[in-house]
All heavy atoms as an XYZ file, in Angstrom:
1029
protein
N      40.487    -16.052     20.371
C      41.679    -15.329     20.027
C      41.695    -14.961     18.543
O      42.148    -13.889     18.178
C      42.899    -16.176     20.415
C      44.198    -15.470     20.211
S      44.307    -14.036     21.290
C      45.973    -13.587     21.087
N      41.190    -15.876     17.695
C      41.156    -15.585     16.266
C      40.256    -14.388     15.976
O      40.584    -13.545     15.134
C      40.675    -16.799     15.481
C      41.692    -17.903     15.373
C      41.153    -19.037     14.527
C      42.143    -20.172     14.459
N      41.631    -21.286     13.645
N      39.116    -14.320     16.672
C      38.205    -13.191     16.458
C      38.866    -11.877     16.850
O      38.702    -10.868     16.162
C      36.919    -13.391     17.264
C      36.033    -14.482     16.733
C      34.780    -14.602     17.556
C      33.914    -15.756     17.058
N      32.698    -15.907     17.851
N      39.622    -11.886     17.937
C      40.322    -10.679     18.366
C      41.351    -10.259     17.330
O      41.458     -9.078     16.981
C      40.997    -10.912     19.723
C      41.868     -9.762     20.225
C      41.022     -8.511     20.436
C      42.585    -10.160     21.483
N      42.115    -11.209     16.812
C      43.122    -10.890     15.803
C      42.485    -10.342     14.535
O      42.976     -9.378     13.952
C      43.973    -12.123     15.499
C      44.891    -12.504     16.641
S      45.786    -14.036     16.404
C      46.631    -13.745     14.880
N      41.381    -10.920     14.097
C      40.675    -10.430     12.914
C      40.160     -9.022     13.159
O      40.288     -8.133     12.309
C      39.530    -11.386     12.521
C      38.641    -10.756     11.468
C      40.093    -12.711     12.034
N      39.595     -8.776     14.339
C      39.077     -7.442     14.660
C      40.191     -6.405     14.643
O      40.023     -5.305     14.118
C      38.386     -7.464     16.013
N      41.348     -6.730     15.193
C      42.468     -5.797     15.217
C      42.950     -5.494     13.793
O      43.206     -4.342     13.445
C      43.623     -6.348     16.087
C      44.885     -5.519     15.914
C      43.200     -6.381     17.549
N      43.051     -6.510     12.946
C      43.495     -6.309     11.568
C      42.495     -5.444     10.799
O      42.871     -4.509     10.089
C      43.731     -7.657     10.853
C      43.928     -7.457      9.359
C      44.927     -8.364     11.456
N      41.210     -5.735     10.952
C      40.176     -4.950     10.262
C      40.220     -3.497     10.712
O      40.164     -2.571      9.895
C      38.778     -5.566     10.478
C      37.685     -4.627     10.016
C      38.673     -6.899      9.755
N      40.337     -3.266     12.015
C      40.396     -1.896     12.517
C      41.660     -1.182     12.038
O      41.633      0.007     11.730
C      40.325     -1.890     14.039
C      38.966     -2.248     14.629
C      39.068     -2.387     16.141
C      37.919     -1.213     14.261
N      42.767     -1.894     11.972
C      44.019     -1.277     11.523
C      43.967     -0.896     10.048
O      44.569      0.084      9.628
C      45.182     -2.224     11.777
N      43.246     -1.655      9.246
C      43.184     -1.392      7.809
C      42.032     -0.474      7.417
O      41.960     -0.030      6.276
C      43.061     -2.713      7.042
C      44.252     -3.661      7.174
C      43.959     -4.967      6.467
C      45.510     -3.026      6.633
N      41.133     -0.215      8.330
C      39.958      0.598      8.012
C      40.357      2.048      7.755
O      41.235      2.598      8.407
C      38.955      0.536      9.164
N      39.708      2.656      6.794
C      39.904      4.072      6.523
C      39.017      4.844      7.488
O      37.840      4.559      7.626
C      39.503      4.378      5.083
O      39.584      5.752      4.857
N      39.599      5.824      8.177
C      38.834      6.530      9.199
C      38.717      8.007      8.869
O      39.508      8.560      8.118
C      39.515      6.387     10.567
O      40.816      6.973     10.480
C      39.627      4.943     10.985
N      37.751      8.636      9.458
C      37.614     10.086      9.397
C      38.027     10.627     10.751
O      37.835      9.977     11.768
C      36.169     10.460      9.107
N      38.588     11.799     10.760
C      39.085     12.354     12.007
C      38.326     13.626     12.345
O      38.273     14.556     11.554
C      40.576     12.666     11.897
O      41.032     13.290     13.059
N      37.765     13.656     13.545
C      37.122     14.878     14.013
C      38.158     15.861     14.530
O      37.851     17.000     14.787
C      36.106     14.556     15.112
N      39.388     15.422     14.692
C      40.471     16.285     15.120
C      41.206     16.759     13.872
O      42.225     16.219     13.492
C      41.416     15.535     16.047
C      40.772     15.161     17.356
C      41.735     14.392     18.225
O      41.570     13.208     18.405
N      42.730     15.056     18.754
N      40.704     17.793     13.236
C      41.194     18.229     11.932
C      42.639     18.711     11.986
O      43.472     18.297     11.208
C      40.268     19.311     11.392
C      40.682     19.899     10.091
C      40.864     19.097      8.980
C      40.894     21.247      9.966
C      41.245     19.633      7.763
C      41.269     21.800      8.759
C      41.441     20.995      7.660
N      42.969     19.608     12.898
C      44.322     20.141     13.004
C      44.862     19.738     14.371
O      44.919     20.527     15.301
C      44.339     21.674     12.823
C      43.714     22.040     11.481
C      45.763     22.206     12.920
C      43.539     23.527     11.264
N      45.206     18.485     14.485
C      45.694     17.940     15.742
C      46.250     16.554     15.484
O      45.879     15.908     14.511
C      44.539     17.867     16.748
O      44.945     17.281     17.952
N      47.133     16.096     16.347
C      47.588     14.720     16.256
C      46.452     13.805     16.694
O      45.514     14.232     17.349
C      48.821     14.500     17.129
C      50.062     15.284     16.715
C      51.195     15.029     17.695
C      50.491     14.926     15.309
N      46.531     12.540     16.355
C      45.480     11.586     16.692
C      45.391     11.315     18.173
O      46.191     11.795     18.978
N      44.384     10.528     18.539
C      44.190     10.165     19.933
C      45.401      9.423     20.461
O      45.996      8.605     19.784
C      42.958      9.269     20.084
C      41.616      9.910     19.795
C      40.524      8.863     19.825
C      41.320     11.011     20.776
N      45.726      9.680     21.687
C      46.792      8.962     22.371
C      46.461      8.942     23.841
O      45.962      9.920     24.382
N      46.704      7.854     24.506
C      46.296      7.725     25.902
C      44.851      7.286     25.954
O      44.142      7.278     24.955
N      44.404      6.893     27.084
C      43.044      6.376     27.220
C      42.086      7.387     27.799
O      42.422      8.544     28.001
N      40.892      6.922     28.079
C      39.874      7.770     28.670
C      39.677      7.462     30.138
O      38.585      7.603     30.650
N      40.717      7.054     30.835
C      40.580      6.594     32.213
C      40.412      7.751     33.178
O      40.762      8.894     32.884
C      41.800      5.772     32.660
O      42.879      6.651     32.864
C      42.169      4.726     31.644
N      39.917      7.444     34.365
C      39.775      8.429     35.422
C      41.069      8.616     36.216
O      41.173      9.515     37.016
C      38.664      8.003     36.400
C      37.246      8.173     35.880
C      36.255      7.501     36.819
C      36.902      9.630     35.716
N      42.038      7.757     36.002
C      43.288      7.865     36.749
C      44.117      9.020     36.214
O      44.133      9.272     35.024
C      44.079      6.559     36.624
C      43.364      5.394     37.244
C      43.590      4.109     36.459
O      44.481      4.069     35.612
O      42.843      3.166     36.704
N      44.837      9.719     37.096
C      45.679     10.806     36.604
C      46.771     10.271     35.687
O      47.400      9.262     35.982
C      46.276     11.415     37.875
C      45.846     10.576     39.006
C      44.880      9.547     38.527
N      46.960     10.926     34.531
C      47.946     10.471     33.555
C      49.355     10.882     33.914
O      50.305     10.291     33.454
C      47.623     11.044     32.175
C      46.525     10.344     31.451
S      46.246     11.031     29.803
C      47.876     11.014     29.084
N      49.538     11.929     34.691
C      50.866     12.484     34.865
C      51.215     13.263     33.615
O      50.351     13.678     32.857
N      52.496     13.446     33.352
C      52.886     14.135     32.129
C      53.468     13.115     31.158
O      54.020     12.098     31.557
C      53.884     15.246     32.431
O      55.018     14.712     33.058
N      53.329     13.428     29.864
C      53.735     12.482     28.831
C      54.132     13.272     27.591
O      53.537     14.296     27.279
C      52.534     11.581     28.541
C      52.784     10.398     27.682
C      51.537      9.527     27.605
O      50.585      9.905     26.904
O      51.535      8.479     28.263
N      55.133     12.788     26.876
C      55.554     13.387     25.610
C      55.482     12.298     24.554
O      55.897     11.164     24.800
C      56.988     13.940     25.709
C      57.450     14.474     24.363
C      57.080     15.009     26.777
N      54.902     12.628     23.397
C      54.810     11.646     22.315
C      54.998     12.339     20.975
O      54.869     13.556     20.874
C      53.475     10.900     22.358
C      52.256     11.762     22.141
S      50.708     10.863     22.190
C      50.558     10.345     20.515
N      55.312     11.564     19.969
C      55.446     12.067     18.603
C      54.405     11.381     17.734
O      53.942     10.285     18.063
C      56.840     11.787     18.063
N      54.003     12.027     16.645
C      52.998     11.429     15.783
C      53.070     11.930     14.356
O      53.657     12.976     14.069
N      52.466     11.154     13.479
C      52.340     11.497     12.066
C      50.885     11.294     11.695
O      50.293     10.271     12.037
C      53.229     10.602     11.183
C      52.995     10.894      9.717
C      54.687     10.775     11.532
N      50.287     12.266     11.015
C      48.918     12.171     10.544
C      48.934     12.382      9.037
O      49.468     13.383      8.551
C      48.002     13.222     11.200
C      46.604     13.179     10.622
C      47.972     13.029     12.708
N      48.370     11.444      8.304
C      48.271     11.570      6.848
C      46.799     11.481      6.495
O      46.155     10.466      6.767
C      49.063     10.447      6.133
C      50.534     10.524      6.525
C      48.885     10.553      4.630
C      51.358      9.356      6.063
N      46.247     12.565      5.956
C      44.838     12.551      5.541
C      44.688     13.356      4.257
O      45.668     13.785      3.663
C      43.923     13.040      6.671
C      44.165     14.486      7.056
O      44.546     15.315      6.241
N      43.937     14.810      8.319
N      43.472     13.566      3.818
C      43.212     14.254      2.554
C      43.643     15.715      2.565
O      43.935     16.283      1.515
C      41.729     14.188      2.203
C      41.277     12.784      1.875
O      42.149     11.937      1.580
O      40.062     12.512      1.916
N      43.644     16.349      3.738
C      43.902     17.776      3.817
C      45.345     18.126      4.140
O      45.878     19.088      3.625
C      42.989     18.409      4.866
C      41.532     18.187      4.537
O      41.096     18.519      3.453
N      40.807     17.585      5.455
N      45.967     17.377      5.021
C      47.303     17.692      5.503
C      48.095     16.417      5.736
O      47.526     15.378      6.056
C      47.256     18.406      6.864
C      46.628     19.752      6.853
C      45.338     19.936      7.315
C      47.341     20.848      6.419
C      44.768     21.184      7.327
C      46.771     22.103      6.432
C      45.486     22.277      6.885
N      49.394     16.539      5.630
C      50.297     15.577      6.228
C      50.959     16.329      7.371
O      51.529     17.407      7.160
C      51.354     15.095      5.222
O      50.684     14.454      4.143
C      52.323     14.132      5.873
N      50.831     15.819      8.584
C      51.369     16.504      9.754
C      52.370     15.618     10.472
O      52.144     14.417     10.616
C      50.246     16.878     10.720
C      49.268     17.879     10.162
S      48.031     18.409     11.357
C      47.047     16.943     11.532
N      53.450     16.218     10.917
C      54.451     15.552     11.742
C      54.673     16.463     12.934
O      54.937     17.658     12.762
C      55.772     15.358     10.972
C      56.818     14.716     11.861
C      55.551     14.539      9.718
N      54.528     15.913     14.128
C      54.676     16.779     15.287
C      54.815     16.020     16.580
O      55.022     14.813     16.604
N      54.692     16.759     17.654
C      54.805     16.194     18.984
C      53.682     16.675     19.867
O      53.020     17.674     19.567
N      53.469     15.959     20.947
C      52.413     16.301     21.910
C      52.989     16.222     23.313
O      53.709     15.295     23.654
C      51.248     15.333     21.798
C      50.240     15.479     22.955
C      49.046     14.584     22.818
N      48.258     15.094     21.702
C      47.412     14.345     21.002
N      47.258     13.066     21.295
N      46.739     14.874     20.003
N      52.644     17.217     24.109
C      52.908     17.192     25.536
C      51.550     17.129     26.211
O      50.662     17.931     25.904
C      53.681     18.451     25.997
C      53.846     18.455     27.495
C      55.022     18.535     25.302
N      51.363     16.159     27.088
C      50.091     16.062     27.819
C      50.370     16.085     29.311
O      51.380     15.565     29.782
C      49.318     14.800     27.415
O      50.122     13.671     27.471
N      49.464     16.712     30.027
C      49.608     16.877     31.459
C      48.297     16.507     32.129
O      47.247     17.075     31.798
C      49.976     18.329     31.784
C      50.004     18.708     33.256
C      51.120     17.952     33.971
C      50.188     20.197     33.412
N      48.332     15.553     33.027
C      47.158     15.193     33.814
C      46.950     16.255     34.877
O      47.599     16.230     35.932
N      46.093     17.224     34.586
C      45.923     18.368     35.469
C      45.217     17.995     36.772
O      45.615     18.430     37.853
C      45.142     19.463     34.735
N      44.172     17.204     36.686
C      43.405     16.743     37.843
C      43.126     15.267     37.656
O      43.528     14.674     36.657
C      42.085     17.515     37.973
C      42.272     19.004     38.033
C      41.993     19.784     36.935
C      42.741     19.613     39.179
C      42.161     21.156     36.974
C      42.925     20.988     39.232
C      42.624     21.761     38.124
N      42.362     14.679     38.568
C      42.094     13.249     38.493
C      41.467     12.833     37.170
O      41.810     11.823     36.598
C      41.187     12.811     39.639
C      40.872     11.334     39.614
C      39.992     10.896     40.750
O      39.819     11.653     41.711
O      39.448      9.783     40.666
N      40.551     13.623     36.642
C      39.857     13.216     35.417
C      40.040     14.202     34.263
O      39.383     14.085     33.245
C      38.367     13.034     35.702
O      37.814     14.226     36.230
N      40.961     15.162     34.383
C      41.185     16.176     33.348
C      42.624     16.088     32.852
O      43.562     16.073     33.640
C      40.901     17.594     33.878
C      41.242     18.642     32.828
C      39.457     17.726     34.317
N      42.767     16.034     31.531
C      44.089     16.027     30.899
C      44.129     17.155     29.876
O      43.167     17.372     29.146
C      44.349     14.681     30.193
O      44.186     13.624     31.132
C      45.752     14.627     29.616
N      45.239     17.874     29.821
C      45.444     18.964     28.867
C      46.522     18.529     27.877
O      47.550     17.969     28.275
C      45.875     20.253     29.599
C      46.164     21.371     28.611
C      44.814     20.671     30.598
N      46.283     18.785     26.570
C      47.197     18.410     25.502
C      47.637     19.647     24.739
O      46.816     20.511     24.447
C      46.520     17.479     24.486
C      45.912     16.250     25.089
C      44.590     16.228     25.481
C      46.679     15.106     25.242
C      44.029     15.099     26.022
C      46.128     13.962     25.780
C      44.809     13.953     26.174
N      48.912     19.714     24.367
C      49.419     20.762     23.479
C      50.202     20.059     22.369
O      51.118     19.289     22.648
C      50.322     21.765     24.223
C      50.905     22.783     23.247
C      49.562     22.454     25.344
N      49.797     20.289     21.120
C      50.452     19.708     19.954
C      51.145     20.820     19.166
O      50.636     21.933     19.088
C      49.444     19.061     18.992
C      48.701     17.887     19.592
O      49.066     17.451     20.701
O      47.755     17.411     18.947
N      52.277     20.492     18.553
C      52.953     21.428     17.650
C      53.776     20.627     16.654
O      54.234     19.523     16.960
C      53.841     22.392     18.432
N      53.919     21.184     15.457
C      54.714     20.505     14.443
C      54.585     21.185     13.101
O      54.229     22.360     13.023
N      54.840     20.420     12.050
C      54.781     20.934     10.691
C      53.636     20.276      9.931
O      53.453     19.059     10.008
C      56.097     20.673      9.959
C      57.313     21.336     10.610
S      57.162     23.119     10.817
C      57.227     23.672      9.132
N      52.886     21.109      9.202
C      51.793     20.629      8.350
C      52.165     20.906      6.907
O      52.660     21.989      6.581
C      50.488     21.335      8.699
N      51.938     19.933      6.061
C      52.274     20.062      4.640
C      51.001     19.846      3.824
O      50.658     18.719      3.497
C      53.340     19.029      4.275
C      53.915     19.259      2.889
O      53.465     20.187      2.197
O      54.820     18.502      2.515
N      50.280     20.921      3.498
C      48.995     20.772      2.826
C      49.082     20.455      1.340
O      48.159     19.907      0.771
C      48.316     22.119      3.037
C      49.445     23.072      3.186
C      50.552     22.299      3.847
N      50.193     20.808      0.702
C      50.261     20.634     -0.754
C      51.509     19.886     -1.200
O      51.949     20.016     -2.330
C      50.192     21.995     -1.445
C      51.307     22.924     -0.994
O      52.195     22.478     -0.243
O      51.284     24.094     -1.391
N      52.085     19.111     -0.314
C      53.307     18.349     -0.610
C      54.408     19.265     -1.138
O      55.115     18.946     -2.067
C      53.032     17.217     -1.614
C      52.009     16.240     -1.151
S      52.491     15.540      0.423
C      51.364     14.187      0.520
N      54.526     20.428     -0.525
C      55.533     21.390     -0.946
C      55.965     22.226      0.235
O      56.848     21.851      0.989
N      55.306     23.360      0.403
C      55.644     24.265      1.494
C      55.043     23.760      2.796
O      53.847     23.514      2.884
C      55.111     25.669      1.203
C      55.772     26.283     -0.020
O      56.934     25.930     -0.276
O      55.125     27.090     -0.704
N      55.873     23.643      3.817
C      55.397     23.229      5.131
C      55.114     24.452      5.986
O      55.798     25.469      5.885
C      56.437     22.347      5.827
O      56.595     21.140      5.144
N      54.121     24.345      6.813
C      53.737     25.427      7.714
C      53.651     24.881      9.135
O      53.403     23.702      9.340
C      52.366     26.000      7.314
C      52.291     26.537      5.907
C      53.094     27.806      5.710
O      53.449     28.471      6.694
O      53.381     28.130      4.541
N      53.824     25.766     10.111
C      53.709     25.396     11.512
C      52.248     25.161     11.872
O      51.375     25.918     11.461
C      54.280     26.514     12.386
C      54.140     26.340     13.896
C      55.058     25.222     14.373
C      54.478     27.633     14.601
N      51.958     24.085     12.619
C      50.619     23.919     13.177
C      50.737     23.804     14.688
O      51.776     23.399     15.229
C      49.885     22.696     12.597
C      50.243     21.377     13.243
C      49.562     20.932     14.363
C      51.238     20.584     12.724
C      49.882     19.723     14.954
C      51.569     19.367     13.299
C      50.897     18.938     14.431
N      49.666     24.170     15.366
C      49.604     24.038     16.818
C      48.156     23.797     17.217
O      47.233     24.244     16.537
C      50.137     25.294     17.499
N      47.975     23.074     18.295
C      46.627     22.879     18.833
C      46.711     22.683     20.334
O      47.738     22.276     20.875
C      45.927     21.683     18.164
O      46.546     20.471     18.534
N      45.627     22.987     20.985
C      45.493     22.770     22.419
C      44.142     22.102     22.642
O      43.166     22.421     21.960
C      45.635     24.094     23.207
C      44.537     25.076     22.852
C      45.662     23.826     24.701
N      44.105     21.146     23.548
C      42.864     20.409     23.798
C      42.801     19.994     25.257
O      43.810     19.938     25.954
C      42.781     19.176     22.898
N      41.604     19.696     25.670
C      41.379     19.169     27.016
C      40.508     17.938     26.934
O      39.662     17.819     26.042
N      40.737     17.006     27.844
C      39.935     15.775     27.881
C      39.406     15.580     29.287
O      40.136     15.733     30.268
C      40.795     14.581     27.481
C      40.054     13.261     27.582
C      40.895     12.123     27.056
O      41.238     12.119     25.884
N      41.215     11.179     27.910
N      38.126     15.245     29.372
C      37.481     14.979     30.646
C      37.011     13.530     30.657
O      36.196     13.134     29.817
C      36.290     15.925     30.843
C      35.533     15.673     32.123
C      36.121     15.936     33.348
C      34.248     15.177     32.080
C      35.417     15.696     34.520
C      33.543     14.942     33.244
C      34.133     15.206     34.469
N      37.568     12.735     31.548
C      37.151     11.340     31.679
C      35.787     11.311     32.373
O      35.611     11.904     33.440
C      38.173     10.553     32.486
N      34.825     10.666     31.750
C      33.458     10.660     32.269
C      33.330      9.648     33.405
O      33.677      8.474     33.243
C      32.478     10.336     31.141
C      32.549     11.319     29.964
C      31.653     10.866     28.828
C      32.171     12.712     30.416
N      32.843     10.082     34.553
C      32.832      9.222     35.740
C      31.754      8.141     35.752
O      31.801      7.257     36.587
C      32.601     10.218     36.882
C      31.855     11.336     36.255
C      32.368     11.424     34.836
N      30.806      8.185     34.835
C      29.726      7.194     34.900
C      30.041      5.916     34.132
O      29.198      5.059     33.986
C      28.397      7.783     34.416
C      28.461      8.423     33.060
C      28.410      7.662     31.908
C      28.575      9.789     32.958
C      28.467      8.252     30.664
C      28.641     10.388     31.718
C      28.577      9.622     30.577
N      31.259      5.742     33.685
C      31.619      4.535     32.951
C      32.189      3.427     33.820
O      32.695      2.437     33.315
N      32.105      3.585     35.146
C      32.713      2.604     36.041
C      32.105      1.217     35.904
O      32.771      0.215     36.145
C      32.601      3.089     37.485
C      33.426      4.351     37.723
C      32.793      5.262     38.749
O      31.661      4.992     39.191
O      33.428      6.263     39.095
N      30.853      1.141     35.529
C      30.196     -0.160     35.388
C      30.284     -0.705     33.971
O      29.757     -1.777     33.695
C      28.716     -0.041     35.793
C      28.558      0.357     37.251
O      29.428     -0.028     38.056
O      27.582      1.048     37.580
N      30.944      0.003     33.079
C      31.080     -0.416     31.693
C      32.455     -1.037     31.462
O      33.407     -0.715     32.175
C      30.902      0.787     30.760
C      29.565      1.516     30.847
C      29.606      2.766     29.983
C      28.435      0.619     30.424
N      32.585     -1.884     30.458
C      33.903     -2.470     30.172
C      34.846     -1.505     29.454
O      36.012     -1.808     29.265
C      33.566     -3.660     29.274
C      32.283     -3.289     28.624
C      31.532     -2.464     29.629
N      34.356     -0.325     29.065
C      35.177      0.663     28.361
C      35.315      1.925     29.201
O      34.497      2.196     30.067
C      34.569      1.030     26.981
C      34.545     -0.168     26.067
C      33.187      1.633     27.131
N      36.382      2.684     28.928
C      36.564      3.998     29.544
C      35.982      5.035     28.597
O      36.202      4.976     27.385
C      38.059      4.281     29.755
C      38.695      3.310     30.728
O      38.050      2.973     31.734
O      39.840      2.899     30.475
N      35.227      5.988     29.133
C      34.580      7.021     28.322
C      35.178      8.388     28.638
O      35.505      8.675     29.785
C      33.077      7.054     28.604
C      32.312      5.761     28.348
C      30.871      5.902     28.825
C      32.360      5.402     26.878
N      35.305      9.226     27.599
C      35.844     10.571     27.795
C      35.276     11.516     26.745
O      34.822     11.088     25.683
C      37.363     10.554     27.709
N      35.306     12.797     27.058
C      34.930     13.853     26.120
C      36.171     14.715     25.909
O      36.896     15.011     26.862
C      33.789     14.686     26.674
N      36.427     15.107     24.657
C      37.608     15.896     24.323
C      37.174     17.080     23.465
O      36.345     16.944     22.580
C      38.617     15.037     23.563
C      39.915     15.748     23.264
C      40.888     14.859     22.537
N      41.457     13.882     23.447
C      42.576     13.208     23.217
N      43.234     13.395     22.104
N      43.022     12.345     24.087
N      37.773     18.244     23.716
C      37.499     19.438     22.913
C      38.802     20.209     22.760
O      39.668     20.160     23.643
C      36.444     20.309     23.582
N      38.935     20.893     21.628
C      40.158     21.652     21.415
C      40.071     22.585     20.230
O      39.037     22.695     19.568
N      41.194     23.250     19.954
C      41.292     24.205     18.864
C      42.681     24.088     18.262
O      43.673     23.957     18.980
C      41.070     25.631     19.380
C      41.240     26.676     18.332
C      40.208     26.940     17.432
C      42.431     27.376     18.203
C      40.372     27.899     16.443
C      42.599     28.342     17.227
C      41.554     28.598     16.343
N      42.764     24.142     16.926
C      44.054     24.086     16.243
C      44.109     25.062     15.086
O      43.076     25.489     14.570
N      45.331     25.422     14.675
C      45.496     26.319     13.531
C      46.761     25.952     12.769
O      47.676     25.333     13.305
C      45.553     27.789     13.979
C      46.832     28.154     14.680
C      47.906     28.677     13.983
C      46.960     27.962     16.054
C      49.091     28.999     14.631
C      48.138     28.280     16.711
C      49.208     28.796     16.006
N      46.797     26.366     11.506
C      47.981     26.232     10.663
C      48.412     27.639     10.276
O      47.633     28.409      9.718
C      47.701     25.391      9.394
C      48.945     25.320      8.521
C      47.226     24.011      9.764
N      49.662     27.971     10.561
C      50.203     29.299     10.299
C      50.167     29.625      8.806
O      50.411     28.757      7.972
C      51.652     29.326     10.797
C      52.338     30.656     10.617
C      53.804     30.587     11.033
O      54.484     29.615     10.664
O      54.232     31.507     11.707
N      49.861     30.862      8.476
C      49.882     31.401      7.107
C      48.872     30.777      6.151
O      48.898     31.073      4.973
C      51.279     31.282      6.484
C      52.286     32.175      7.191
O      51.862     33.132      7.859
O      53.490     31.894      7.088
N      48.027     29.889      6.590
C      47.035     29.306      5.685
C      45.619     29.729      6.034
O      44.673     29.306      5.400
C      47.115     27.773      5.712
C      48.351     27.163      5.100
C      48.270     25.652      5.183
C      48.507     27.583      3.649
N      45.485     30.539      7.035
C      44.162     30.926      7.511
C      43.296     29.699      7.764
O      42.093     29.705      7.524
C      43.464     31.872      6.527
C      44.190     33.202      6.431
O      44.797     33.605      7.446
O      44.160     33.818      5.364
N      43.903     28.618      8.181
C      43.165     27.397      8.500
C      43.147     27.229     10.008
O      44.187     27.207     10.658
C      43.823     26.182      7.841
N      41.938     27.146     10.552
C      41.794     26.881     11.976
C      40.492     26.113     12.164
O      39.602     26.164     11.327
C      41.777     28.180     12.783
O      40.673     28.978     12.415
N      40.419     25.393     13.235
C      39.219     24.606     13.496
C      39.150     24.248     14.975
O      40.174     24.035     15.622
C      39.218     23.331     12.654
N      37.942     24.179     15.467
C      37.679     23.654     16.806
C      37.089     22.257     16.626
O      36.529     21.942     15.577
C      36.693     24.554     17.542
N      37.247     21.422     17.614
C      36.665     20.089     17.528
C      36.128     19.652     18.887
O      36.596     20.098     19.932
C      37.669     19.060     16.999
C      38.899     18.888     17.853
C      38.910     18.003     18.920
C      40.045     19.613     17.581
C      40.037     17.850     19.707
C      41.178     19.463     18.360
C      41.177     18.580     19.428
N      35.104     18.831     18.833
C      34.493     18.222     20.020
C      34.266     16.769     19.680
O      33.759     16.456     18.597
C      33.145     18.895     20.363
C      32.509     18.233     21.571
C      33.320     20.382     20.586
N      34.645     15.875     20.575
C      34.406     14.463     20.303
C      34.227     13.693     21.595
O      34.676     14.096     22.657
C      35.535     13.853     19.458
C      36.952     13.803     19.998
C      37.205     12.479     20.692
C      37.919     13.958     18.859
N      33.512     12.590     21.469
C      33.362     11.637     22.552
C      34.118     10.387     22.171
O      34.173     10.023     20.998
N      34.744      9.746     23.135
C      35.540      8.566     22.817
C      35.336      7.470     23.853
O      34.951      7.734     24.984
C      37.021      8.910     22.719
C      37.634      9.380     24.023
S      39.412      9.613     23.932
C      39.977      7.986     24.354
N      35.572      6.259     23.402
C      35.575      5.094     24.279
C      36.872      4.346     24.017
O      37.306      4.228     22.880
C      34.378      4.200     23.984
N      37.507      3.890     25.071
C      38.728      3.109     24.916
C      38.607      1.832     25.736
O      38.029      1.826     26.819
C      39.961      3.914     25.337
O      39.888      4.278     26.699
N      39.137      0.774     25.175
C      39.072     -0.542     25.807
C      40.480     -1.107     25.921
O      41.091     -1.457     24.914
C      38.204     -1.493     24.978
C      38.159     -2.951     25.434
C      37.473     -3.055     26.787
C      37.432     -3.800     24.403
N      41.028     -1.149     27.144
C      42.349     -1.763     27.314
C      42.269     -3.264     27.015
O      41.351     -3.945     27.460
C      42.677     -1.521     28.793
C      41.710     -0.483     29.258
C      40.509     -0.592     28.379
N      43.221     -3.759     26.226
C      43.262     -5.184     25.908
C      44.044     -5.913     26.990
O      45.211     -5.595     27.233
C      43.908     -5.415     24.546
C      43.150     -4.872     23.351
C      43.932     -5.136     22.068
C      41.781     -5.508     23.261
N      43.391     -6.866     27.617
C      44.047     -7.626     28.675
C      45.185     -8.485     28.127
O      46.149     -8.768     28.826
C      43.025     -8.508     29.390
C      41.957     -7.717     30.105
C      40.854     -8.604     30.670
O      40.960     -9.840     30.576
O      39.892     -8.042     31.201
N      45.080     -8.896     26.868
C      46.077     -9.782     26.274
C      47.400     -9.073     25.983
O      48.432     -9.707     25.921
C      45.552    -10.403     24.964
C      44.360    -11.296     25.142
C      43.039    -10.525     25.079
O      42.995     -9.312     25.161
N      41.946    -11.262     24.957
N      47.347     -7.743     25.743
C      48.549     -7.002     25.380
C      48.650     -5.777     26.281
O      47.847     -4.851     26.172
C      48.514     -6.560     23.892
C      49.798     -5.852     23.518
C      48.253     -7.744     22.988
N      49.646     -5.768     27.144
C      49.855     -4.658     28.068
C      50.088     -3.349     27.312
O      50.915     -3.286     26.397
C      51.078     -4.958     28.942
C      51.435     -3.864     29.911
C      50.636     -3.932     31.200
O      50.144     -5.027     31.529
O      50.499     -2.895     31.843
N      49.355     -2.293     27.661
C      49.546     -0.986     27.054
C      48.836     -0.756     25.737
O      48.928      0.324     25.174
N      48.098     -1.742     25.212
C      47.391     -1.586     23.940
C      45.905     -1.391     24.213
O      45.315     -2.111     25.004
C      47.606     -2.814     23.055
C      46.992     -2.745     21.651
C      47.614     -1.607     20.851
C      47.188     -4.061     20.924
N      45.323     -0.374     23.567
C      43.901     -0.083     23.731
C      43.240      0.078     22.378
O      43.844      0.576     21.438
C      43.708      1.214     24.529
C      44.228      1.149     25.931
C      43.898      2.392     26.729
O      42.801      2.962     26.538
O      44.726      2.807     27.540
N      41.984     -0.338     22.284
C      41.167     -0.082     21.105
C      40.373      1.197     21.362
O      39.907      1.430     22.473
C      40.208     -1.242     20.851
C      40.836     -2.585     20.500
C      39.755     -3.633     20.333
C      41.656     -2.472     19.229
N      40.219      2.026     20.311
C      39.516      3.295     20.433
C      38.331      3.337     19.488
O      38.369      2.761     18.412
C      40.417      4.469     20.058
C      41.524      4.729     21.039
C      42.781      4.168     20.873
C      41.300      5.544     22.125
C      43.792      4.413     21.767
C      42.304      5.800     23.023
C      43.551      5.237     22.841
O      44.544      5.481     23.736
N      37.331      4.068     19.880
C      36.221      4.384     19.020
C      35.684      5.725     19.457
O      35.873      6.136     20.603
N      35.023      6.407     18.554
C      34.488      7.692     18.949
C      33.743      8.372     17.832
O      33.703      7.894     16.705
N      33.137      9.482     18.178
C      32.418     10.296     17.203
C      32.617     11.747     17.599
O      32.690     12.074     18.781
C      30.935      9.948     17.192
N      32.726     12.592     16.587
C      32.934     13.989     16.871
C      32.608     14.871     15.695
O      32.166     14.408     14.650
N      32.839     16.153     15.905
C      32.548     17.130     14.864
C      33.661     18.176     14.861
O      34.213     18.523     15.908
C      31.167     17.785     15.077
C      31.116     18.568     16.373
C      30.793     18.658     13.912
N      34.024     18.624     13.662
C      34.969     19.714     13.482
C      34.191     20.972     13.145
O      33.304     20.945     12.303
C      35.976     19.401     12.369
O      36.734     18.253     12.747
C      36.911     20.557     12.117
N      34.530     22.072     13.787
C      33.844     23.342     13.554
C      34.867     24.307     12.946
O      35.753     24.789     13.642
C      33.297     23.897     14.871
C      32.437     22.862     15.566
C      32.549     25.205     14.636
C      32.303     23.030     17.040
N      34.781     24.542     11.615
C      35.786     25.397     10.964
C      35.653     26.851     11.361
O      34.673     27.318     11.802
C      35.508     25.234      9.481
C      34.213     24.543      9.349
C      33.823     24.015     10.683
């Protein structure tokens, strides 16, 4: 249990890079089960933008989820601009024998009036924690294409 607590603290304090440049962070897992629909709010603070917004996600099929994000981006701690992004996630079916859920996510986002837009592709793994209902650890790698 101590090792788990240390791992959670280290992961929470770690500085991360985001392959989702103009989008809210990961939410939900990489499971094959249909998600249904979900609404969430988020805040992203990074070197390029501070973003505050919301996400609507819809489990379109058994292993496909569609996400739409919208909100305000503040690139210079002054004028805020509208941002929006759309993404899709495909839960990979070959992870059934693994202790983690695997998924691939791709999307596109833009910030109004800043000529800033980017596409992103990433792979992710999520591990539901048996000790805490509804809590998952995430890891992944991806690329942003400006």
